[in-house]
C-alpha positions as CSV (number, residue, x, y, z in Angstrom):
1,M,-12.7,-14.9,30.9
2,A,-13.1,-18.7,31.1
3,V,-15.8,-20.3,29.0
4,A,-17.4,-23.8,29.1
5,L,-18.8,-25.1,25.8
6,R,-21.2,-28.0,26.1
7,C,-21.9,-30.1,23.1
8,A,-23.9,-33.3,22.3
9,Q,-20.9,-34.7,20.4
10,L,-17.2,-33.8,19.8
11,V,-15.0,-34.9,16.9
12,D,-11.7,-36.3,18.2
13,V,-9.6,-36.2,15.0
14,E,-6.5,-37.4,16.9
15,G,-8.3,-40.5,18.3
16,G,-10.3,-41.0,15.1
17,T,-13.7,-41.0,16.8
18,V,-16.8,-39.0,17.7
19,L,-17.3,-38.6,21.4
20,S,-20.7,-38.1,23.0
21,D,-21.6,-35.4,25.5
22,R,-18.5,-33.3,26.2
23,T,-17.6,-30.0,27.8
24,V,-14.7,-28.0,26.5
25,I,-13.1,-25.5,28.9
26,V,-11.6,-22.4,27.2
27,E,-9.3,-20.1,29.1
28,G,-8.2,-17.0,27.2
29,D,-7.4,-18.0,23.7
30,R,-6.5,-21.7,24.5
31,I,-8.3,-24.9,25.2
32,A,-7.7,-25.7,28.9
33,A,-9.5,-29.1,29.2
34,V,-12.0,-31.5,27.7
35,H,-14.4,-33.2,30.2
36,P,-17.4,-35.5,30.0
37,G,-20.5,-33.5,29.7
38,D,-21.7,-34.2,33.3
39,A,-18.5,-32.9,34.8
40,P,-19.2,-29.9,37.1
41,V,-18.4,-26.4,35.8
42,P,-16.9,-24.0,38.3
43,D,-19.2,-21.4,39.7
44,G,-19.2,-18.1,37.7
45,M,-17.9,-19.6,34.5
46,R,-19.7,-18.6,31.4
47,I,-21.5,-21.5,29.8
48,I,-22.2,-21.8,26.1
49,D,-24.6,-24.7,25.5
50,L,-24.5,-25.8,21.8
51,G,-27.4,-28.1,22.3
52,A,-27.6,-30.9,19.8
53,A,-24.7,-29.6,17.8
54,T,-21.3,-31.3,17.3
55,L,-18.1,-29.5,18.2
56,A,-15.2,-29.9,15.8
57,P,-11.8,-28.3,15.3
58,G,-11.6,-25.2,13.2
59,L,-11.0,-26.2,9.6
60,I,-7.7,-25.6,7.8
61,D,-7.2,-24.9,4.0
62,V,-3.5,-25.0,3.0
63,H,-4.0,-23.6,-0.5
64,T,-5.8,-20.3,-0.6
65,H,-5.4,-16.9,-2.3
66,L,-7.1,-14.4,0.0
67,V,-5.5,-11.5,-2.0
68,G,-6.4,-11.0,-5.7
69,V,-9.3,-10.8,-8.0
70,E,-11.8,-13.4,-6.9
71,A,-13.4,-16.1,-9.1
72,S,-12.0,-14.9,-12.5
73,G,-9.8,-16.4,-15.1
74,D,-8.8,-12.9,-16.4
75,Y,-5.5,-12.3,-14.8
76,L,-5.2,-8.9,-16.5
77,Q,-7.8,-7.7,-14.1
78,E,-5.1,-7.8,-11.5
79,L,-3.5,-4.8,-13.2
80,R,-6.7,-2.8,-12.9
81,Q,-6.6,-2.8,-9.1
82,S,-4.2,-1.1,-6.7
83,N,-2.6,-3.0,-3.9
84,A,-4.7,-0.9,-1.5
85,R,-7.9,-2.1,-3.2
86,Q,-6.7,-5.7,-3.2
87,A,-6.0,-5.5,0.5
88,L,-9.5,-4.1,1.1
89,D,-11.0,-6.9,-0.9
90,G,-8.8,-9.3,1.1
91,V,-10.6,-8.1,4.2
92,A,-13.9,-9.4,2.8
93,H,-12.3,-12.7,1.6
94,A,-10.7,-13.3,5.1
95,R,-14.1,-12.6,6.8
96,D,-15.9,-15.0,4.5
97,T,-13.3,-17.7,5.0
98,L,-13.4,-17.4,8.8
99,R,-17.2,-17.4,8.9
100,A,-17.3,-20.6,6.9
101,G,-15.4,-22.3,9.6
102,F,-11.8,-22.1,8.3
103,T,-9.9,-20.7,11.2
104,T,-6.5,-21.3,9.7
105,V,-5.2,-21.0,6.1
106,R,-1.9,-21.2,4.3
107,D,-2.1,-18.4,1.7
108,V,0.1,-19.4,-1.2
109,G,0.7,-16.0,-2.8
110,P,-0.7,-13.0,-4.4
111,F,0.4,-11.5,-7.8
112,Q,1.1,-8.2,-6.0
113,A,4.0,-9.0,-3.6
114,F,3.4,-8.7,0.2
115,V,-0.2,-7.6,0.2
116,D,-0.9,-11.0,1.9
117,V,1.6,-10.2,4.5
118,A,-0.1,-6.9,5.3
119,L,-3.5,-8.8,5.5
120,R,-2.0,-11.4,7.9
121,D,-0.6,-8.7,10.1
122,A,-3.9,-6.8,10.3
123,I,-5.6,-10.0,11.3
124,N,-3.0,-10.8,13.9
125,E,-3.2,-7.3,15.4
126,G,-7.0,-7.6,15.7
127,I,-7.7,-4.8,13.2
128,I,-9.9,-7.1,11.1
129,Q,-11.4,-10.5,11.4
130,G,-9.9,-13.4,9.6
131,P,-8.3,-16.8,9.9
132,R,-4.8,-17.5,11.2
133,M,-2.7,-17.1,8.2
134,A,0.7,-18.2,6.9
135,A,1.6,-15.9,4.0
136,A,3.9,-16.7,1.0
137,G,4.6,-13.0,0.2
138,A,5.2,-13.5,-3.5
139,L,5.1,-16.1,-6.3
140,V,8.5,-17.5,-7.2
141,T,8.4,-18.3,-10.9
142,V,10.3,-17.9,-14.2
143,S,9.7,-15.0,-16.5
144,S,6.4,-15.8,-18.4
145,G,5.9,-18.8,-16.2
146,G,2.9,-20.2,-14.4
147,G,3.2,-17.7,-11.6
148,M,3.3,-14.6,-13.8
149,I,0.6,-12.5,-15.3
150,T,0.8,-13.5,-19.0
151,G,-1.0,-12.5,-22.1
152,L,0.5,-9.0,-22.3
153,A,1.5,-7.5,-25.6
154,P,5.2,-8.0,-26.5
155,G,7.3,-5.3,-25.0
156,V,4.9,-4.5,-22.1
157,E,6.7,-5.0,-18.8
158,L,5.0,-5.7,-15.5
159,P,5.6,-3.4,-12.5
160,R,8.2,-4.7,-10.1
161,T,5.6,-5.6,-7.5
162,Y,4.1,-8.1,-9.9
163,R,7.4,-9.8,-10.8
164,F,9.1,-9.6,-7.4
165,G,9.5,-13.4,-7.4
166,S,10.8,-13.8,-10.9
167,V,14.0,-15.9,-11.1
168,R,16.6,-16.7,-13.8
169,D,19.1,-19.1,-12.1
170,V,20.3,-20.6,-8.9
171,P,21.9,-17.5,-7.4
172,D,18.8,-15.5,-8.3
173,M,16.6,-18.1,-6.6
174,R,18.6,-17.8,-3.4
175,E,18.4,-14.0,-3.4
176,R,14.6,-14.0,-4.1
177,V,13.9,-16.4,-1.3
178,R,15.8,-14.4,1.2
179,E,14.2,-11.1,0.0
180,I,10.7,-12.7,0.3
181,I,11.3,-14.0,3.8
182,H,12.8,-10.7,4.8
183,G,9.7,-9.1,3.5
184,G,7.7,-11.0,6.1
185,A,6.7,-14.2,4.4
186,D,6.1,-17.4,6.4
187,L,6.7,-19.8,3.6
188,I,7.9,-19.9,0.0
189,K,5.7,-20.7,-3.0
190,V,7.5,-21.9,-6.1
191,F,6.1,-22.8,-9.6
192,A,7.8,-26.0,-10.6
193,T,5.6,-26.3,-13.7
194,G,3.3,-24.3,-15.9
195,A,-0.3,-23.5,-14.8
196,V,-3.8,-24.1,-16.0
197,L,-5.0,-20.5,-15.8
198,A,-1.9,-18.7,-17.0
199,A,-2.2,-17.7,-20.7
200,G,0.2,-19.7,-22.9
201,S,1.5,-21.7,-20.0
202,V,1.7,-25.5,-20.3
203,P,0.7,-27.2,-17.0
204,G,2.8,-30.3,-17.6
205,A,6.0,-28.5,-18.6
206,P,8.8,-28.1,-15.9
207,E,9.7,-24.5,-15.3
208,L,12.3,-24.7,-12.6
209,T,15.4,-26.9,-12.5
210,E,15.9,-29.3,-9.6
211,E,19.0,-27.2,-8.6
212,Q,16.8,-24.1,-8.5
213,L,14.2,-25.9,-6.4
214,R,16.8,-27.3,-4.0
215,A,18.3,-23.8,-3.6
216,A,14.9,-22.5,-2.6
217,V,14.5,-25.2,0.0
218,E,18.0,-24.7,1.4
219,E,17.6,-21.0,1.8
220,A,14.1,-21.2,3.3
221,Q,15.3,-23.8,5.8
222,W,17.8,-21.3,7.2
223,Y,14.8,-19.2,8.3
224,G,12.6,-22.0,9.5
225,A,10.3,-21.8,6.5
226,H,8.9,-24.5,4.2
227,V,8.5,-24.5,0.4
228,A,5.2,-25.3,-1.3
229,A,5.6,-26.3,-4.9
230,H,2.9,-25.7,-7.6
231,A,3.4,-28.8,-9.8
232,H,1.1,-30.4,-12.3
233,G,3.4,-32.4,-14.6
234,T,5.2,-35.6,-13.6
235,E,8.8,-34.3,-14.2
236,G,8.2,-31.1,-12.3
237,I,6.7,-33.0,-9.4
238,K,9.7,-35.3,-9.1
239,R,12.2,-32.5,-9.2
240,A,10.3,-30.7,-6.4
241,I,10.1,-33.8,-4.2
242,R,13.8,-34.7,-4.7
243,A,14.7,-31.1,-3.9
244,G,12.9,-31.4,-0.5
245,V,9.8,-29.3,-0.8
246,R,7.2,-29.5,2.0
247,S,4.2,-30.0,-0.3
248,I,3.1,-30.6,-3.8
249,E,0.3,-28.3,-4.8
250,H,-2.2,-29.8,-7.4
251,G,-0.2,-33.0,-8.2
252,T,-2.1,-33.6,-11.4
253,E,0.1,-36.2,-13.0
254,L,1.4,-38.5,-10.3
255,D,3.0,-41.7,-11.4
256,D,4.2,-44.6,-9.3
257,E,7.7,-43.0,-8.9
258,C,6.1,-39.7,-7.7
259,I,4.1,-41.5,-5.1
260,E,7.1,-43.6,-4.0
261,L,9.2,-40.4,-3.7
262,M,6.4,-38.7,-1.7
263,L,6.3,-41.6,0.7
264,E,10.1,-41.7,1.0
265,H,10.4,-37.9,1.7
266,G,7.2,-37.5,3.7
267,T,6.0,-34.9,1.2
268,Y,2.4,-33.7,1.6
269,L,-0.1,-33.5,-1.3
270,S,-2.5,-30.6,-1.5
271,A,-4.8,-31.3,-4.4
272,D,-7.6,-28.9,-5.4
273,I,-9.9,-31.7,-6.8
274,W,-13.2,-30.0,-6.4
275,W,-13.0,-26.5,-7.9
276,S,-13.2,-27.8,-11.5
277,D,-16.9,-28.5,-10.8
278,W,-17.4,-24.9,-9.9
279,L,-15.5,-23.8,-13.0
280,N,-17.6,-25.9,-15.2
281,E,-20.7,-24.3,-13.7
282,N,-19.3,-20.8,-14.2
283,A,-17.5,-21.3,-17.5
284,T,-18.3,-17.8,-18.8
285,E,-15.7,-16.4,-16.4
286,F,-12.9,-18.4,-18.2
287,D,-11.6,-18.4,-21.8
288,P,-11.6,-21.4,-24.1
289,E,-7.8,-22.1,-23.5
290,Q,-8.3,-22.2,-19.7
291,Q,-11.4,-24.3,-20.0
292,A,-9.6,-26.8,-22.3
293,K,-6.6,-27.1,-20.0
294,N,-8.8,-27.6,-17.0
295,D,-10.9,-30.3,-18.8
296,A,-7.7,-32.1,-19.7
297,A,-6.4,-32.0,-16.2
298,T,-9.5,-32.7,-14.1
299,E,-10.0,-36.5,-14.2
300,T,-6.2,-37.1,-14.4
301,Q,-5.8,-35.1,-11.1
302,R,-8.6,-36.9,-9.4
303,Q,-7.3,-40.3,-10.3
304,S,-3.8,-39.2,-9.1
305,F,-5.4,-38.2,-5.8
306,A,-7.2,-41.6,-5.5
307,R,-3.9,-43.4,-6.1
308,A,-2.1,-41.2,-3.5
309,V,-4.9,-42.0,-0.9
310,R,-4.5,-45.7,-1.5
311,A,-0.8,-45.5,-1.1
312,G,-0.9,-43.6,2.2
313,V,0.5,-40.3,1.0
314,R,0.1,-37.5,3.5
315,I,-2.8,-35.4,2.2
316,A,-3.6,-31.9,3.5
317,F,-6.9,-30.1,2.5
318,G,-6.1,-27.5,-0.1
319,T,-8.6,-26.0,-2.5
320,D,-7.2,-23.0,-4.5
321,A,-9.9,-20.8,-2.9
322,G,-9.8,-17.5,-4.7
323,C,-10.1,-19.2,-8.1
324,F,-13.7,-19.6,-6.9
325,P,-15.5,-17.5,-4.3
326,H,-14.1,-17.6,-0.8
327,G,-16.0,-19.4,1.9
328,I,-17.4,-22.4,0.0
329,Q,-14.3,-24.6,-0.1
330,A,-15.7,-27.1,2.4
331,R,-17.6,-28.6,-0.6
332,Q,-14.3,-30.3,-1.5
333,L,-14.6,-32.7,1.4
334,A,-17.3,-34.7,-0.4
335,T,-15.1,-34.9,-3.5
336,M,-12.2,-36.2,-1.5
337,C,-14.6,-38.9,-0.2
338,A,-15.8,-39.7,-3.7
339,Y,-12.1,-40.4,-4.7
340,G,-11.1,-42.7,-1.9
341,M,-11.1,-41.0,1.5
342,T,-13.3,-41.9,4.3
343,P,-15.2,-38.9,5.9
344,L,-12.9,-39.1,8.9
345,Q,-9.8,-39.1,6.7
346,A,-11.1,-36.1,4.8
347,L,-11.8,-34.2,8.0
348,R,-8.3,-35.1,9.3
349,A,-6.9,-33.7,6.1
350,A,-8.7,-30.4,6.8
351,T,-7.6,-30.3,10.5
352,L,-4.8,-32.3,11.9
353,T,-2.8,-33.1,8.7
354,G,-3.3,-29.6,7.5
355,A,-1.7,-28.3,10.7
356,E,1.2,-30.8,10.3
357,C,1.8,-29.6,6.8
358,M,2.0,-26.1,8.0
359,G,4.3,-27.0,10.9
360,W,1.5,-25.7,13.3
361,E,0.5,-29.0,14.8
362,D,1.3,-27.7,18.3
363,K,-1.1,-24.8,17.8
364,V,-4.2,-25.9,15.8
365,G,-5.8,-28.9,14.2
366,S,-7.5,-30.7,17.1
367,I,-9.5,-30.1,20.2
368,T,-6.5,-30.6,22.5
369,P,-5.6,-28.8,25.7
370,G,-2.9,-26.2,25.1
371,K,-3.9,-25.5,21.5
372,Y,-5.8,-22.4,20.3
373,A,-9.5,-22.5,21.0
374,D,-10.4,-22.6,17.3
375,L,-13.7,-24.5,17.2
376,I,-16.7,-24.9,15.0
377,A,-20.1,-26.5,15.5
378,V,-22.1,-28.5,12.9
379,T,-25.7,-29.4,13.2
380,G,-25.8,-32.5,11.0
381,D,-24.0,-35.8,11.0
382,P,-20.4,-34.9,11.9
383,L,-19.2,-37.7,9.5
384,D,-21.2,-36.4,6.6
385,P,-19.1,-34.0,4.6
386,A,-22.1,-31.9,3.7
387,S,-22.5,-30.9,7.3
388,Y,-19.4,-28.7,7.0
389,T,-20.8,-26.7,4.2
390,D,-23.2,-24.9,6.5
391,I,-21.2,-23.9,9.6
392,R,-23.3,-22.0,12.2
393,F,-20.9,-21.5,15.1
394,V,-17.3,-20.4,14.9
395,M,-14.9,-19.6,17.7
396,K,-11.3,-18.4,17.0
397,G,-8.9,-18.0,19.9
398,G,-11.7,-18.1,22.4
399,D,-13.7,-15.4,20.7
400,V,-17.1,-16.3,19.2
401,V,-17.1,-14.8,15.7
402,R,-20.2,-16.5,14.5
403,D,-23.3,-17.9,16.2
404,D,-26.3,-18.7,14.1
405,L,-27.3,-21.8,15.9
406,P,-31.0,-21.9,16.9
407,G,-32.0,-21.5,20.5
408,A,-30.4,-19.8,23.5
409,R,-26.7,-20.5,24.3
410,G,-27.4,-21.0,28.0
411,A,-26.3,-19.5,31.3
412,G,-24.1,-16.5,31.0
413,A,-24.4,-16.3,27.2
414,A,-24.1,-12.7,25.9
415,L,-23.5,-13.1,22.2
């Protein structure tokens, strides 16, 4: 059934402006047309009148973890849950994410291999509600590396599902990448350096060689997949960029050469510069080692982000949702503005640039005819980041999945 959505304003992220009084025609799951608000609507077409609200593209988060124990620094809790329980928790995480206005995510890996793939498939088949989802399948890391559950007693070995992406050398890397893609993954997530939350891991230390990283990129490319590289330290970041990864995740210690390389290679930056604030407010969930590593990294990462913004690096909105509760990640938009982005730049990072990073720019990321009808409405100033922390209307693929806007929706509304 065709639907006409009338709105007081519309955010045109492609044109870089906010348009007044628009009507968006949705046919099936796609945007069919965008007209001035006074354009006639065909007889019989359902009209959804959003009143004074502003229509914007559905938001995109390119760094989420929908599967796994939520908002906890204790990785050993992962071993207390079956993959069935994690999948069921993932249903709630996916719902919360979608209702918060994030209609597309890139999920960069669970500890238990391929649970994210099952979650994605259930969403795509309409079994559950959730965002469009690109799944990483498993974390590619070295033994005892940043992508591994660490802190176990010596001699205790993790089950295979938790170490599916563990690699030793270049041939091993090629085999793992192929196996992960054959298991249903859409992208590959590698740990180029240590991590903040992994016990005993050193965030700045490189953990994969440039040859291993290049092998991952080469194998993934054969299957049309990208590689996202977790990388905090400068050397690991440079290795990953030179190897050809699609995006640097975190990017804590960017120097001038890192930024030059990112500009040269067109590498995207996905920097989770807000969630340290949440961690500091909820420090009881994290042990002193994690807190100390986070404290050491926070301002360095934020200054690296600011330098990347000034240099013109491609920045996609990525938050590490899952390390904090799902559905509140829009709070990062304000932090991105505090460290150099304009509100429109931040919104583009969470829409158009995020779609480009995922290779989905022909599907999502703007209110453009032919793209999926993934739309949200905000009631406040559309150029105020705070407006996106309280989404009241969400449409995904032409289906209204949330409508808490005040007032009637207009003729033909049956929500």
